[in-house]
N, C-alpha and C positions, 0 to 999 in steps of 0.2 A: 225434812230435817229441820226446817225453820219452825214447824209446829212442836217438835220435840224440844228444841232449844227454848221455845217460849214456855213450855210446860215445866222444864227444869228451872227456868228463871223464876217462874211463879212459885215453885216449891222452895227455891232459895230465899225468896222474900218471906215465906212463911216459916223459915228457919228449919226446914226439914232436911236440908242437904248437909252433908258432911263437908269439911274443908277440902278433902280430896275431890269430891264431886264438884264443889264450887270452882276449884282450880281447872278441872276438865271443862266445865261449862264455859269459863272465861276464855280458855284456849279455842274452843270451838266457835265462840262468838267472834274472836279475832280472825280466825280463818274465814268465817263467813263474810266478815267485813271486807277482807281482801278480795274474795271472789266477787262481791258486789262492786268493788272499785274496778276490777278488771272488766266486768261486764259493762259497767258504766263507761269505761274508756273505749271499749269496742263499739258501744252505741254511738259515742261521740265521733269515732273514726268513720263509722258507717254514715252518720249524718253529714259529716264533712264531705265524704265521697259523693253522697247523694246530691248535696248542694253544688259540688263541682260539676257533676253530671248535668244537673239542671242548668248550670251556668253555661256549660259547653253547648247544650241543646239550644239555650236561648241565643247564644252567639251564632250558632249555625242557623237558627230560625231567622234571626234578625238580619244577618249579613249574607244570606243565601243569594246566589246570582239571579234568582227570580223572586217575584213578589208573592206573598201568601196572604190571602184574605179569608175570613170566615164570614159567611153571609147567611141571613135568615131567609125564609120563604118569600119575603117581599123584596129581596135584594138589598137589604140594609146591612151595612158593614158592622160586624160585632167585634172583630179584632183584626189586626194587621201587623206584619213585620216591618222593620225599618226600610227594607228594600222596596216594599209596596208603597210606603209613605213617600219615599224619595221619588219613585217613578210617577206617582200621582201628584207630586208637588204640594202635598198637604202634610202638616205635622201629624204624627201618629196619634197624639192625644185628641186631635180634632176630627179624626176619621170615624171613630165609633159613633154610630147613630145616623150616619149619612148614607143616602142611597148611592150605590156605585154609579147608577145611571146619571146622577147629577154631575159627575166628573167626566162624562162622555159627550162628545159633540157629534160623532157619527157612529151609527151601529147600535143605537139605544134599543130599537125593537128587537134586534137579534140577541142582544144581551138579556133583555127581559124574557125572550123565548127560551134561551138555554137554561136560565135559572128555574123557570117554570118546568121545563122538561126534566131537569135533574131531580127535582122533588117528585115529579109524577112517575118517571120511569126508572129512577134509581140507577142511572147510567152515567156516562161521561159525555159532556157537550162542549163544543169548541166554537169560538167566533172571534173575529178580529174587530177591534174598535179603535176609533181615534179619540185621544184624550183632549181635555181642555187646554188652552194655550199656555196656562201656567204650569203644566206638567213638565217633568224632566225629559220625558220621551214623548214622541208623537203618536206612535201606534203600539198597541199591545195585543197579544193573543190571550184570550181568557179561556182557560181549561177548567171546567167546573165538574166536581164529583160530589156525591152525597156522603155526609158523615155517617158513622155507624148508628148514631142515635136517630137519624132520620129527621132531626129537628133543624139542622144546619147543613150548609154545604161548604166545601173548601173550593177556593178559586185560586188558581196559579196564574200570575201575570208574567208573560214572556215578552221581552222587547223585540218587536219585529219591524222597527222603524226602517232599518237598512233595506229589508226586503220590499217594504211598501214604497220607499223612495226609488228603489231600482225599478219597481213596476211603474211608478209615475214617469220615470225617465223614459222607460220603454214606450209608454203610452204617448208621451210627447214626441219621441222619435218616430213612432208610427204615424202620428198625426202630421208631422213634418214630412215624412216620406210620402204619405198620401197626397199632401199638398203638392209636393214636387211631381208626383206622378200625374196629378191633374194638370199641372202647368205644362209638363212635357207632352201629355196627351193633347192638350190644346195646341201646343206648338206643332205636334205631328199632324194634327188635323189641318192646321193652317198650311203646313208644308204639302200635305196631300192635295189640298185645294189648289195650291200653286202648281203642283204637278199636273193636276187635271186640266188647269188652264193652259199649261204648257202643251199637254197632249192635244188639247183642242186646237191650239195654234199650229202644232206640227201637222195634225190631221187635216186641217183645212187650208191654212195659209201656205204650207209648203207643197202640199199635193197639187194645188192649182197651178203654180209655176211649172211643176214637172209635167203636168198634162199639156200645158201650153207649149212647152219646149218640144215635147214629142209631136204635138200637132203641127207645129211650124216645120219641123224636120220632115214630116210626112208630106206636107204641102210642097216643100222645096223639091223633093224627089218626084212628086207627081206633076208639078208644073214645068219641070225641066227634064223630061225623059230623054235620055240619050245625049243631052247637052253637057252634063257634068262629067268631068274626068273620073275614071275609076277610083283614083285615090281619094277624091272628094266624097264620092259615094261611100267609100270605106270609112271615112272619118265621120260621116253623118250616121252610118250604122253603129259605129262605136259609141257616139254620143247618145244614141237612143238606148243602147245596152246599159250605159252608165246611169242614165235617168231611171231605167227600169230597176237597176240594182239599188239606186237610192230609194226608190219607192218601196222595194222589199225591205230595206233597212228601216224605213219609217214604220212599216207594218209590224216588223218584229219588235221594235222598240216600244210601240204602243201595246203590243201583247205582253211584253215583259213588265211594263208599268201596270197594266191591268191585273196581272197575276197578284201583285202586292196588295191590291184592294179587294180582290175577290174573296168572298167568304167560303171557307172549306166546308162543304156539306158531305159528311161521310155516309156511305151506304155500302151494302154488300155488292161487290163487283166480280165478274168473271173476266180476268185479264186475258185468258186464253181466247175467248170469243172476241174481245176488243182487239187483240193482236191480229186475229184472222181478218177482221174488218179492215185494219190498217194495211195489211198485206194485199188484200183485194184492190185497194186504191193504188198501191204501188204497181201492181201488175197492169192495171188499166192505163197508168201513165206511160208505160213502155211495154206494150204487148209482145214485142218481138224478143224481149230479153228473157233468158232462162235463169232460174235460181231455185235452189232447194230451201224451203222453209220448214223447220222442225219446231212445232209449238206444243209444249207440254199441255195435257188436258187438265182442266179444273184448277187453274191457278186462281184461287179465291182470295181477295183482299177486302179491306174496308177503307174507302177513300172517296174523293170527289170524282165523279164520273168524267166531267168535262176536263178537269186538270190532268187526270191520269191518262186520258186519251191523248192529250198533247204530249205527255211523256213518252208513251209508246210510239206515237207517230214520229217524234223527233229522233228517238233512238233507232227505230227501224229505217227511217229515211237515211240516217247516218250510215247504218250498216249497208243499206242498198247502194248508196253512193260510193262507198269506199271498197265495195266488192265489184264495181263496174268493170274493172280491168283484170279481174281474176277469171281463169278459165272455167272453173266449176264453183261458182259462188254458193256459199252455204251460210244460212242465218238461222240462229236458234234462240228460242225464248223458253226459259225454264225457271223453276222455283226450287230453292233448297232451304233447309234449316241450318242456321249457324248460331251457336250459343243461345238457343231458344228463340232466335229471331228469324222471320221469314225474309229471305233474300231473293229478289227477282234479278234474273241475269238475261242480258241480250248479247249474244256472242256471234261474231262473223269471222270469216277467214280472209279478210281483205288486207289492205296494204299496212294496216297498223300504224303505230307511231312510236317515237323514242320516249321511253318512260322518264327520261331526264327532264322532259317538258310537261309532265303530268300536272304540275301546279298551275299551268296556264290553260289547261284543257277546258275548265268550266267558267272561264272569264268571258266577259262581253267583248265581242269583236276579236277574240283570240282564235286564230286559225293556224294549224300545224302543217298544212299542206298548201301547195301552190294553186295557181288559177286553173289547173287542169281539173280540179274538183270544185264545182260551183258551191257557193254558200256565202253567208254574211257574218258567220261567227257568233250567232245569238242562240242557236238551237240548244246547245248543251248548257248554256247559262240559264235558259228557260227551264230545262230539266232540273237543274240544281235548285232553282228557286221554288219550283213546285214541290219537290221532295222535301225541302226544308220546311215549307208551309205545312206539310203533313207530319213534321217532327221526325223525319227520317234522315238518312245519309245516302250519298251517292259517291261512287268511286270507279276507277277503271284500271284494267290491267291489259298490257299490250306488248307487242314485239314488232319491230320493223319488218314488214313483209311476212308477219306471222299471225295476223288477225288481232282482233280486240274483243274485250269483254267488258261490258258496262253493268255495274251492280247497283241496286238501290234497295233501301228498306223504307218502310212506312211506320212511323210511330203510332201509338194508340192501339 
């Protein structure tokens, strides 16, 4: 239409148009002018909207919660948003042309590697670096990706100072904990040495007087046969029994202390065979006594041979002792599974005990029966310590005059 108007205007200049044609041409020119003005206004509005969008993008870019950098293949900063400049502690106008590595005190080699890998493999690379002391934050995570052009890469800076401070605190706490563990280990070793010294004293310095007492009592009885009143002889025998009892106490205490220092060496063990061996010793100790032993076959565990033999001997001796006054004694050794754990059980039909006192059962020198049953009250304490050294548990169930069952598990 504009070409037609131009042609008509040219003819009008040459005087070839009539007044009516000139009038129409003028009107069309006016309409065209209006259309141009509308188009110009629309262009202005679009331009303003574009400028507003650019301004919004610039605000979003500059004030984003993370820093944005554009780097070249050498790690030189080409552009940065205000957040990045603030994080790095450098004016934005002074960032362009600087190597990002120059603003890093720790992690330079990692930073150099991720920039190189981004340009080489066109992927995403991440590393944490520590910034120079003038920076607003201490640690940032750099996430780098290649631009579409392949000539630059984008780097996002994320403040990870809190995480690194927490990691440093954990490291310090661990170091302090390790120091305390070493100190307590040293204190424990010193305590064990003291205990060993005490055990040595008990073993030698106390045993000798007991042996002398027994020897002198025997000499008195031998040197004055028939001259001592019966009650005096009874007192002498009672004193000898008490010294023997004290010797047994010393032996058991030494064994109990030794267990705490003994290294647990685990191996595959057949508790059934070990139980039969312990039963044979019990029968030899009292050949006249009758008792039924029921031992389950192939009770296989992993534990320390010496220590677990002590457990079986103590539990079987316990059952043997407390069934001594039963008409038909019966002792059983068995294994069951409970909640995925192997549970070893030693059961007897002896005198039993009151479960109200079960908390005292595994304590040192704790006895729930009178002098009619011999003992020093250390056997079950020994069992408990050995089982716990294996990472297991031990417990008992009983009824007065209804027998007892002792259970134990072995960890690992």
